[in-house]
N, CA, C and O of each residue as an XYZ file, in Angstrom:
548
protein
N       3.480    -15.890      2.957
C       4.696    -15.719      3.827
C       5.179    -14.615      2.102
O       4.778    -14.583      0.938
N       6.367    -13.797      3.052
C       7.139    -13.135      1.854
C       8.324    -13.648      1.813
O       9.006    -13.740      2.834
N       8.785    -14.098      0.502
C      10.145    -14.682      0.367
C      11.128    -13.638     -0.152
O      10.870    -13.092     -1.225
N      12.288    -13.298      0.553
C      13.044    -12.614     -0.476
C      14.523    -13.229     -1.148
O      15.436    -13.602     -0.410
N      14.609    -13.273     -2.494
C      15.426    -13.858     -3.295
C      16.680    -12.846     -3.791
O      16.408    -11.664     -4.002
N      17.709    -13.208     -3.927
C      18.684    -12.223     -4.337
C      18.958    -12.788     -5.565
O      19.292    -13.967     -5.681
N      18.822    -11.919     -6.615
C      18.766    -12.395     -7.827
C      19.882    -12.369     -8.327
O      19.901    -12.667     -9.522
N      21.454    -11.966     -7.564
C      22.615    -12.309     -8.129
C      23.507    -13.456     -7.567
O      24.590    -13.881     -7.971
N      22.592    -13.896     -6.326
C      23.363    -15.819     -6.019
C      22.356    -16.425     -6.285
O      22.754    -17.530     -6.655
N      20.974    -16.397     -6.345
C      19.722    -16.992     -6.887
C      19.954    -17.995     -5.589
O      20.378    -19.150     -5.598
N      19.471    -17.047     -4.294
C      19.230    -18.072     -3.091
C      18.469    -17.061     -2.549
O      18.464    -15.950     -3.079
N      17.660    -17.364     -1.310
C      17.094    -16.312     -0.479
C      17.583    -16.493      0.585
O      17.871    -17.537      1.171
N      17.728    -15.019      0.970
C      18.641    -14.717      2.301
C      17.334    -14.521      3.633
O      17.605    -14.098      4.757
N      15.835    -14.961      3.153
C      14.727    -14.883      4.482
C      13.494    -14.502      4.034
O      13.343    -13.855      2.998
N      12.634    -14.846      4.719
C      11.314    -14.775      4.400
C      10.626    -14.626      5.831
O      11.110    -15.146      6.836
N       9.451    -13.868      5.836
C       8.566    -13.916      6.918
C       6.925    -14.196      6.692
O       6.324    -14.271      5.621
N       6.568    -14.285      7.622
C       4.995    -14.364      7.336
C       4.626    -13.114      7.751
O       5.434    -12.329      8.247
N       3.495    -12.876      7.592
C       2.647    -11.736      8.198
C       1.525    -12.417      8.326
O       1.387    -13.541      7.845
N       0.523    -11.738      9.053
C      -1.051    -12.671     10.007
C      -2.212    -12.787      9.091
O      -3.315    -13.302      9.274
N      -1.734    -12.222      8.126
C      -2.828    -12.766      7.051
C      -2.187    -12.701      5.201
O      -1.063    -12.369      4.823
N      -3.258    -13.102      4.445
C      -3.042    -12.947      3.518
C      -2.612    -11.427      2.957
O      -3.041    -10.377      3.436
N      -1.616    -11.544      1.772
C      -1.340    -10.122      1.464
C      -1.576     -9.759     -0.014
O      -0.897    -10.494     -0.729
N      -2.211     -8.993     -0.618
C      -1.979     -8.620     -1.714
C      -1.627     -7.202     -2.252
O      -0.877     -6.736     -1.395
N      -1.768     -6.418     -3.095
C      -0.457     -6.210     -3.644
C       0.153     -5.093     -3.122
O      -0.399     -4.221     -2.452
N       1.504     -5.154     -3.503
C       2.540     -4.309     -2.376
C       3.430     -3.493     -3.692
O       3.430     -3.731     -4.899
N       4.189     -2.409     -2.857
C       5.343     -1.183     -3.174
C       6.520     -1.382     -2.190
O       6.487     -1.559     -0.973
N       7.453     -1.316     -2.947
C       8.805     -1.063     -2.094
C       9.168      0.591     -2.358
O       9.067      1.284     -3.370
N       9.698      0.933     -0.793
C      10.636      2.562     -1.096
C      11.909      1.976     -0.586
O      12.181      1.090      0.225
N      12.749      2.966     -1.521
C      14.078      2.892     -1.531
C      14.734      3.524     -0.326
O      14.050      4.399      0.204
N      15.972      3.261      0.253
C      16.781      4.065      0.908
C      17.750      4.820     -0.267
O      17.779      4.689     -1.490
N      18.536      5.679      0.678
C      19.487      6.685     -0.544
C      20.050      5.930     -1.670
O      20.108      6.291     -2.845
N      20.616      4.398     -0.944
C      21.689      3.900     -1.825
C      20.932      3.074     -3.113
O      21.409      2.361     -3.996
N      19.740      3.434     -2.860
C      18.793      2.453     -3.556
C      18.238      0.931     -3.083
O      17.468      0.163     -3.660
N      18.925      0.817     -1.833
C      18.313     -0.743     -1.581
C      17.307     -0.634     -1.174
O      16.943      0.529     -0.998
N      16.316     -1.767     -0.804
C      14.953     -1.826     -0.120
C      14.938     -0.722      1.137
O      15.934     -0.550      1.840
N      13.885     -0.111      1.302
C      13.967      0.316      2.488
C      12.445     -0.187      3.232
O      12.537      0.028      4.440
N      11.401     -0.647      2.954
C      10.338     -0.790      3.145
C       9.349     -1.628      2.118
O       9.485     -1.638      0.895
N       8.478     -2.225      2.752
C       7.557     -2.897      1.514
C       6.647     -2.133      2.602
O       6.746     -1.846      3.795
N       5.560     -1.927      1.401
C       4.591     -1.310      1.949
C       2.936     -2.651      1.449
O       2.692     -3.032      0.304
N       2.415     -2.905      2.279
C       1.106     -4.223      1.727
C      -0.136     -3.697      1.854
O      -0.313     -2.862      2.740
N      -0.970     -3.994      1.197
C      -2.428     -4.447      1.679
C      -2.455     -6.138      2.233
O      -1.934     -7.106      1.678
N      -3.173     -6.102      3.390
C      -3.188     -7.458      3.734
C      -4.689     -7.613      3.503
O      -5.456     -6.668      3.687
N      -5.160     -8.992      3.037
C      -6.527     -9.457      2.921
C      -7.952     -8.834      3.941
O      -9.007     -8.502      3.400
N      -7.826     -8.791      4.838
C      -8.798     -8.293      5.588
C      -8.295     -6.836      6.430
O      -8.673     -6.774      7.600
N      -7.466     -5.667      5.900
C      -7.213     -4.545      6.599
C      -7.809     -3.723      5.403
O      -7.549     -3.906      4.214
N      -8.867     -2.547      6.065
C      -9.088     -1.660      4.768
C      -7.925     -0.457      5.206
O      -8.246      0.473      5.945
N      -6.729     -0.585      4.726
C      -5.371      0.033      5.102
C      -4.162     -0.286      4.566
O      -4.223     -0.984      3.554
N      -2.752      0.117      5.070
C      -1.968     -0.235      4.629
C      -0.958     -0.725      5.746
O      -0.772     -0.078      6.777
N      -0.236     -2.080      5.421
C       1.078     -2.244      6.712
C       2.582     -1.867      5.735
O       2.852     -2.089      4.555
N       3.206     -1.333      6.641
C       4.632     -0.926      6.303
C       5.688     -1.744      7.076
O       6.031     -1.672      8.256
N       6.038     -2.412      6.235
C       7.332     -3.826      7.062
C       8.988     -2.930      6.988
O       9.350     -2.492      5.896
N       9.518     -2.816      7.729
C      10.901     -1.883      7.328
C      11.880     -3.729      7.176
O      12.160     -4.745      7.812
N      12.015     -3.094      5.912
C      13.179     -4.448      5.066
C      14.093     -4.853      5.943
O      14.234     -6.058      5.737
N      14.851     -4.484      6.880
C      16.200     -5.085      7.629
C      15.635     -5.749      8.779
O      16.244     -6.710      9.250
N      14.424     -5.318      9.350
C      14.448     -6.120     10.497
C      13.127     -7.211     10.249
O      12.768     -7.986     11.135
N      12.499     -7.142      8.959
C      11.387     -7.448      8.963
C      10.263     -7.523      9.662
O       9.455     -8.451      9.626
N      10.193     -6.377     10.418
C       8.942     -6.211     11.227
C       8.168     -5.085     10.787
O       8.694     -4.138     10.201
N       7.064     -5.141     11.018
C       5.974     -4.334     10.992
C       6.230     -3.010     11.883
O       6.341     -3.121     13.104
N       6.322     -1.736     11.233
C       6.746     -0.405     11.776
C       5.596      0.630     11.901
O       5.570      1.488     12.783
N       4.460      0.448     10.754
C       3.223      0.939     10.696
C       2.459      0.287     10.411
O       2.515     -0.695      9.670
N       1.172      0.955     11.238
C      -0.586      0.065     10.130
C      -0.981      1.798      9.819
O      -0.924      2.691     10.664
N      -1.356      1.938      8.476
C      -2.120      2.794      7.964
C      -3.320      2.520      7.799
O      -3.532      1.543      7.080
N      -4.468      3.211      8.350
C      -5.645      2.989      8.146
C      -6.433      3.729      7.389
O      -6.074      4.883      7.622
N      -7.727      3.763      6.233
C      -7.885      4.277      5.625
C      -9.148      5.153      5.227
O     -10.004      4.504      4.626
N      -9.419      6.384      5.422
C     -10.419      6.837      5.871
C     -11.962      6.366      5.516
O     -12.316      6.176      4.353
N     -12.995      6.171      6.846
C     -14.284      6.022      6.194
C     -14.725      7.178      5.954
O     -14.277      8.235      6.398
N     -15.776      7.001      5.119
C     -16.691      8.285      4.664
C     -17.705      8.768      5.352
O     -18.706      8.661      4.643
N     -17.889      9.109      6.079
C     -19.142      9.591      7.125
C     -20.219      9.710      6.354
O     -20.132     10.363      5.315
N     -21.399      9.111      6.721
C     -22.723      9.422      6.030
C     -22.677      8.299      5.040
O     -23.680      8.054      4.371
N     -21.771      7.724      4.926
C     -21.601      6.504      3.763
C     -21.065      5.106      4.773
O     -20.131      4.917      5.552
N     -22.284      4.252      4.238
C     -22.164      3.347      4.458
C     -21.125      2.241      3.533
O     -20.706      2.582      2.427
N     -20.820      1.046      4.073
C     -19.478      0.515      3.418
C     -20.606     -0.150      2.308
O     -21.459     -0.896      2.790
N     -20.631      0.177      0.427
C     -21.127     -0.173     -0.293
C     -22.029     -1.637     -0.502
O     -23.185     -1.958     -0.779
N     -20.701     -2.308     -0.178
C     -20.749     -3.856     -0.430
C     -19.555     -4.442      0.277
O     -18.435     -3.940      0.366
N     -19.949     -5.499      0.725
C     -18.079     -5.969      1.469
C     -17.825     -6.687      0.691
O     -18.811     -6.916     -0.010
N     -16.894     -7.264      0.373
C     -15.723     -7.775     -0.477
C     -14.682     -8.718      0.432
O     -13.499     -8.420      0.592
N     -15.230     -9.742      0.921
C     -14.487    -10.732      1.700
C     -12.786    -10.586      1.037
O     -12.490    -10.735     -0.148
N     -11.831    -10.258      2.165
C     -10.649    -10.858      1.865
C      -9.856     -9.458      1.022
O      -8.674     -9.293      0.723
N     -10.725     -8.830      0.868
C      -9.655     -7.364      0.338
C     -10.479     -6.142      0.207
O     -10.874     -5.841     -0.919
N     -10.822     -5.313      1.346
C     -11.447     -4.417      1.253
C     -10.418     -3.268      0.278
O     -10.925     -2.295     -0.280
N      -8.947     -3.578      0.202
C      -8.151     -2.471     -0.466
C      -7.544     -3.384     -1.442
O      -7.019     -4.448     -1.114
N      -7.609     -3.022     -2.450
C      -6.691     -3.943     -3.160
C      -6.039     -3.438     -4.587
O      -6.445     -3.839     -5.678
N      -5.042     -2.565     -4.421
C      -4.469     -1.480     -5.229
C      -3.766     -0.497     -5.200
O      -4.266      0.623     -5.296
N      -2.303     -0.707     -5.045
C      -1.054     -0.211     -4.763
C      -0.152      0.845     -5.836
O       0.160      0.194     -6.833
N       0.170      1.765     -5.886
C       0.970      2.303     -7.252
C       2.050      3.310     -6.385
O       1.266      3.907     -5.646
N       3.150      3.726     -6.130
C       4.411      4.630     -5.355
C       4.548      5.483     -6.706
O       4.449      4.967     -7.819
N       4.768      6.732     -6.505
C       5.178      7.534     -7.488
C       6.662      7.450     -7.758
O       7.333      6.915     -6.876
N       7.367      7.954     -8.984
C       8.648      7.480     -9.015
C       9.478      8.271     -7.977
O      10.687      8.285     -8.210
N       9.181      8.737     -7.200
C      10.628      9.782     -6.221
C       9.794      9.000     -4.953
O       9.552      9.690     -3.963
N       9.407      7.758     -4.959
C       9.035      7.388     -3.935
C       8.423      7.980     -2.425
O       8.556      7.478     -1.309
N       7.671      9.295     -2.848
C       7.147      9.727     -1.601
C       5.663      9.649     -1.691
O       5.062      9.831     -0.632
N       5.142      9.474     -2.486
C       3.256      9.678     -2.536
C       2.895      7.730     -2.620
O       3.036      6.973     -3.580
N       2.568      7.531     -1.672
C       1.710      5.896     -2.153
C       0.435      5.869     -2.541
O      -0.251      5.806     -1.521
N      -0.156      5.883     -3.387
C      -1.925      5.480     -3.851
C      -2.350      4.102     -3.248
O      -1.757      3.023     -3.276
N      -3.483      4.433     -2.726
C      -4.482      3.198     -2.773
C      -5.617      3.010     -3.096
O      -6.143      3.891     -3.775
N      -6.312      1.955     -2.778
C      -7.658      1.985     -3.499
C      -8.291      1.553     -2.423
O      -7.878      0.839     -1.509
N      -9.618      2.175     -2.649
C     -11.107      1.541     -1.066
C     -11.794      1.097     -2.173
O     -12.388      1.749     -3.032
N     -11.573     -0.646     -1.993
C     -13.272     -1.391     -2.730
C     -14.253     -0.520     -1.553
O     -14.880      0.331     -2.184
N     -14.565     -0.454     -0.180
C     -15.370     -0.504      0.542
C     -15.839      0.843      0.244
O     -17.044      1.016      0.427
N     -15.287      1.651     -0.096
C     -16.051      3.232     -0.132
C     -15.610      3.777     -1.803
O     -15.753      4.985     -1.990
N     -15.078      2.920     -3.018
C     -14.878      2.991     -4.138
C     -14.206      4.785     -4.307
O     -14.866      5.694     -4.811
N     -13.191      4.898     -3.911
C     -12.362      5.616     -4.115
C     -10.891      5.617     -3.833
O     -10.580      5.062     -2.779
N      -9.664      6.256     -4.742
C      -8.275      6.155     -4.090
C      -7.587      7.493     -3.656
O      -7.811      8.675     -3.914
N      -6.636      6.817     -2.875
C      -6.114      7.968     -1.604
C      -4.726      8.171     -1.778
O      -3.950      7.234     -1.591
N      -4.337      9.267     -2.109
C      -2.749      9.328     -1.365
C      -2.366      9.656     -0.117
O      -2.952     10.470      0.596
N      -1.352      9.016      0.181
C      -1.167      8.730      1.576
C       0.900      8.800      1.600
O       1.537      8.027      0.884
N       1.423      9.562      2.285
C       2.871      9.383      2.271
C       3.176      9.314      3.993
O       2.718     10.108      4.814
N       4.005      8.234      4.260
C       4.437      7.880      5.539
C       4.971      9.183      6.348
O       5.411     10.151      5.727
N       4.925      9.165      7.449
C       4.239      8.150      8.303
C       2.610      8.841      8.245
O       1.916      8.246      9.069
N       1.874      9.846      7.556
C       1.390     10.229      7.610
C      -0.132      9.719      7.141
O      -0.082      9.914      5.927
N      -1.704      9.073      7.483
C      -2.231      8.855      6.937
C      -3.364      8.993      5.774
O      -4.037      9.984      6.059
N      -3.719      8.543      4.882
C      -4.348      9.229      4.155
C      -5.524     10.405      4.866
O      -6.294     10.174      5.798
N      -5.400     11.428      4.258
C      -5.743     12.812      4.344
C      -7.466     13.107      3.217
O      -8.570     13.505      3.588
N      -6.909     12.642      1.644
C      -7.918     12.800      1.329
C      -8.209     11.993      0.426
O      -7.283     11.215      0.194
N      -9.241     11.821     -0.279
C      -9.935     10.711     -1.208
C     -10.238     11.449     -2.855
O     -10.364     12.589     -3.303
N     -10.258     10.258     -3.310
C     -10.640     10.878     -4.870
C     -11.679      9.662     -5.257
O     -11.332      8.535     -5.607
N     -12.996     10.124     -5.121
C     -14.013      9.152     -5.888
C     -13.546      8.898     -7.017
O     -12.871      9.665     -7.704
N     -14.053      7.212     -7.422
C     -13.857      6.836     -8.688
C     -14.932      6.326     -8.721
O     -15.832      6.711     -7.975
N     -15.117      5.181     -9.734
C     -15.757      4.283    -10.165
C     -16.228      2.474     -9.266
O     -15.490      1.490     -9.304
N     -16.790      2.499     -8.977
C     -17.049      1.013     -8.606
C     -16.150      0.036     -8.526
O     -15.750     -0.648     -9.468
N     -15.739     -0.054     -7.112
C     -15.064     -1.497     -7.166
C     -13.779     -1.253     -7.583
O     -13.305     -2.038     -8.405
N     -12.914     -0.061     -7.080
C     -11.514      0.185     -8.023
C     -10.297     -0.789     -7.791
O      -9.655     -0.147     -6.959
N      -9.662     -1.829     -7.996
C      -8.543     -2.412     -8.135
C      -7.561     -2.230     -9.153
O      -7.604     -2.164    -10.382
N      -6.497     -2.156     -8.129
C      -5.016     -2.234     -9.470
C      -4.785     -0.738     -9.522
O      -5.887     -0.190     -9.494
N      -3.918      0.041     -9.578
C      -3.561      1.478     -9.785
C      -2.187      1.473    -10.505
O      -1.392      0.586    -10.196
N      -1.859      2.358    -11.403
C      -0.857      2.338    -12.260
C      -0.326      3.947    -12.829
O      -1.056      4.632    -13.546
N       1.148      4.432    -12.348
C       1.248      5.742    -12.416
C       2.050      5.889    -13.699
O       3.088      5.228    -13.721
N       1.789      6.588    -14.720
C       2.363      6.513    -15.827
C       3.798      7.487    -15.463
O       4.949      7.060    -15.560
N       3.450      8.756    -15.067
C       4.890      9.334    -15.158
C       4.309     10.381    -13.927
O       3.175     10.609    -13.506
N       5.647     10.892    -13.575
C       5.386     11.619    -12.272
C       4.829     13.169    -12.424
O       5.373     13.934    -13.221
N       3.881     13.518    -11.733
C       2.536     14.545    -12.087
C       2.682     14.863    -10.437
O       2.899     14.254     -9.389
N       2.414     16.225    -10.918
C       1.707     17.060     -9.301
C       0.317     16.555     -9.236
O      -0.419     16.784    -10.196
N      -0.046     16.015     -8.403
C      -1.388     15.100     -8.194
C      -2.275     15.577     -6.793
O      -3.455     15.343     -6.531
N      -1.130     16.425     -5.902
C      -1.618     16.394     -4.980
C      -0.909     17.135     -4.029
O       0.278     16.824     -3.929
N      -1.389     18.188     -3.177
C      -1.006     19.277     -2.478
C      -0.752     19.147     -1.095
O      -1.697     19.617     -0.461
N       0.294     18.622     -0.247
C       0.361     18.154      1.194
C       0.398     19.468      1.689
O       1.324     20.171      1.284
N      -0.406     19.948      2.472
C      -0.484     21.431      3.970
C       0.328     20.924      5.076
O       0.462     21.593      6.101
């Protein structure tokens, strides 16, 4: 369950359930700075789910790429992807794949097209500062 709390009134204007447990999440913003979307990884999805903050409804599901010719190295029950970070400008979301040992940039509404192999079992991401990290064509 996701609960929203208004920090000025210390009240909860709403909450909603997702169909599975959720792991990391990041938020996108509207031009006025208010929350637009919650991008969340679910415990049983090799990808991301985008939830519209105003309607509390899932607006899209972005699956992460499988790597041709590679099988899943090992199974990680409950969290095939466990790590999200969003660039300061809010345009690119980076995600991990524990199934295939990579990180991948994605930009709504497009699925991840490129992957960057990393070490085994990647979890958690941090973006230190804005940098040009990939080129979208």
